[in-house]
C-alpha positions, 0 to 999 in steps of 0.5 A: 910718129905722125900718121901718113894718112893724116899728112896725106889728107892735110898737108897744109895743116901739118905745115902750119903746125910745124911752122908753129914749132919752128921745124925748119925743113917744111919741104920734107912734108912734100917729099914725104907726100911724093914718096907716099904716092910712089909707095901706093903706086907700086902697091897697086901695081903689086896687087895687079900683078898678083891678081894676074898671076892668080888668074893665070894660074886658074887658067892653067888648071882649066886648060889641063882639065880640058886636055890642052897641054901646050897652051897650059904650058905656055900659061906656066911659062907666063906665070914664071915671068910674072913671078920674076916681075913679082920679086922685083916689084916686091923689093921695089915696094920694100925699099920705098916703104923703108925710104918713106918710114926713114922720113917720117920719123924726122918729122916732130909732133905736131904742137896743139893749137894752145901752144904759144908762138915763140922760139926760146924759153923767153917765149914761154907762158907762165900759167900760175905761181904758187907758194912763197919765196923765203927770206933767207938768213944773213950769210945764206949760201947756194946748195953746192957750199951747203953739201960741203958744210954738211957733207952730204954730196961729194962731187969729187969722189964721184968724178974719180969714180966715173967723171964729172957730173956723177954725183956720190951722195952719202950720209944724210944726203944718201937718206934725203934721196932715199926719203924723197924717192919713196915719198914720191912713189907713195904719193903716185901709188896713192893716186892710183898709179901702179909702180914698176921697176923696169930695166935700166938699159933698153934696145933700139926698138924701145928708144925708137918707140918713145922717140929718142931714136933717131932724135936723141941718139947723142944725148944717150950713153950707148953700150955698143957691145950689146947695142943697149941704150942707158935710159934718159928717163923711166918713160922709155922702158915703162911706155914700152910695156904695152908696145905691140898690144891691144887693150880693152876699152875697159882697161883704160886708163893705164896709169904707171910710175917708176923710180929710176936713175936716169943717164944723160950725156948733155949735162952742159958746159961750165958756169953757175947754170950747171954748177953743183946739182943744177945739171948732172949726167946721172940723177934720180927721177920718179915718173908718171905715165899714163895710156888713155882714150884719145878723147880723154888726153887733155883732161888727163893732162890737166889732172897730171898737172895738178898732180904734180903741183900738189906735190910741190905744195906739200913740199912747200916750195915756191913753184911756177907752172909754164906753158911751153912755146913751140920752139922750146918743145920737145920733138915728141910732145903736143903740148907741154907744161914745165914746172920750175921751183925757185932757188932763193939762194941762187935767185933763179928758177929751176926746172923740176918737171915736165908734163907732156901730152904726146897724143898718137905720136909715141903709140904710133911707133909702138903700136899701142892700141885699144878696141872701143865699144864698136870693135874698132881699133884705135891708137891710144894717147900717151902722157908722161911727167916728172913726179918729181926729178931730185936733183934741183928738188934737193938743191932748193930744199937744201937753200930755201930751208937752210937756218943757223941750226941746219936744213929744215925738212918740210913736214911730209919728208920728216917721217921718211927721213926720220928727222926734222933736220939736216944738221 
């Protein structure tokens, strides 16, 4: 959530940056400023009224001390009338503050000045590529045929148990999932991230804190009886661990990692883009999250990008890194890098990770702060990234490493899987 002081002091800049993010309702900025002025005016009136009440109450004591009972009673009546006015003003202030808050949360985060201008994924900028695209054997097939050949993922039974988009991993397919998850967690904890295993359902306050509400309610599964939401990513519960807390500067940076299943209603429709493991409603993902000093968040972002890049290099997958344009960025992000791996059998790039800096957008919602060396309380910056999302990693590992003898696994996975191939 943007800070009202910043909006009030920099309306032209806010509008300019929102335009760079292709936010259509720019007039909302002026509406928020007007609501803020109204709210501040009500606060002044409320404080002035309280001061009058205090002064009048003091007069009553003085009059009683002088024995001027009749004058004191008149002042008491005056205080009673002021209290009635105060109740009305207080309610008006509460209502005004809620309206202001409801409008502010409609504004997305402001994009960093390095964010490319653009409206669609076609406008994203390729930062760099790595790895080598494989030359596949004659008769190579996409992963949705390989999973049937090796009997490792069963979409039909998953659909019977739950519905379309809920794969059932079995045998070596389940083992591959477990191997990847453990490898990713080991890789992250070796880099100083503390592992968490959070709840898979969250309340409204938690979903609001990271920006899923009110922006993405339609994309989450909602357990209506308890008003809980199934998490779309571990970012949601893990970042909220520090909600409403004030950290010491010496506690920074806070580095967290977690594996969770992820649940997303918006799995897409039909066609090759959503076939097989390309897009599903439930998938496994390992996430990295950092809470850092505001002066160090972009340095941290670069380090997190390098962390994920090294992970893809060790998996021996061809990849590319994109800096997302304003129109393709998420609601909460100030700057996002996407990682894509090349699917040789499909001859296309598949997104497997997003690494983002949210600056104070999330921490302002969650009131995650720290005390600096001078004792001043400031908002932290939050960052997160996928490290990594499994379905498309699995798809590319299967497709890119298919041989006549089976699926060859990268060297780093072999100790976890207990074999060199899936056959």
